[in-house]
N, C-alpha and C positions, 0 to 999 in steps of 0.2 A: 528402806527395804527397797530393792531393785525392781525393775520392770519384770524380771523373769520370776522372782519370788513373789510379786504381786499378782502375776498371771497364775502361778501355781496354786496361790490361796483361793483365788476366785474360782479356779477349776474344782477345787476340794469343795467350795462351798456350794457350787451348783450340782456337784454329784450328790452332795448331802441332802440339797433340796429335792433332786430327782427322786431319791429313794424315799423321802417323806411323801412326796406326792403320789409314788406307786402305792405306799402303804395306805394312803387315804383312798385311793381308788379301790383297793382290794377290800378294805373294811366298809366301804359304802355299798359295794356289791354285795358283800355278805349281809349287811343289813336289810338291803332291799330283797334279798332273797328269804330273809327271816320274816320279813314283814309279810312277804307273799305266803310263806308256808304257815304262818300264824293266821292269816285270812282264811286259808283253806281248812285248817284244823278247827277254826271256830264255826264254819259252815257245817263241817262233818259232825262236830259236837252237838250243833242245835239240831241237825236232822235224828242224830242218836238219841238225844233227850225226848224229842217228839216221838219217836218209835218205842222208846222205854214207856212214856206216859201211855201210849196208845195200848201197848201189850198189857201194862198194869190195869188200864180200864177193862179189856178184854177178861182178865182173869177175875175180877171183882163182879159177882152177880148183881145186878139192879136189885134195889131195896126190896120189891115186891117177891123177887126169887129167894132173898134172904129170909124174908117173913115166911115163906112157904116151907123153908128149910127147917125153920126153928119149929114149926108146928103150931 
C-alpha cells in the first residue's frame, strides 16, 4: 500500500470515527434530556397523587358523619 492509499484509508477511518462521536454526543444529549423530563414527570406525578388523595379524603365524610347519615 502506497503512501497516498494509506493516507486515504486513514482519512476514511477518521471520518467514520467523527461520525461515531457525533452520534454518541447526540444520543447522550437525548438521554440527558430524557432524564430531566422523567424527573419533572415524577415530581408532577407525586403532586397529582397527593392532590388526588386530598380530594378523595374531602369526598369521604368522617366516620361520625357516616354514622349520623346511617341513623
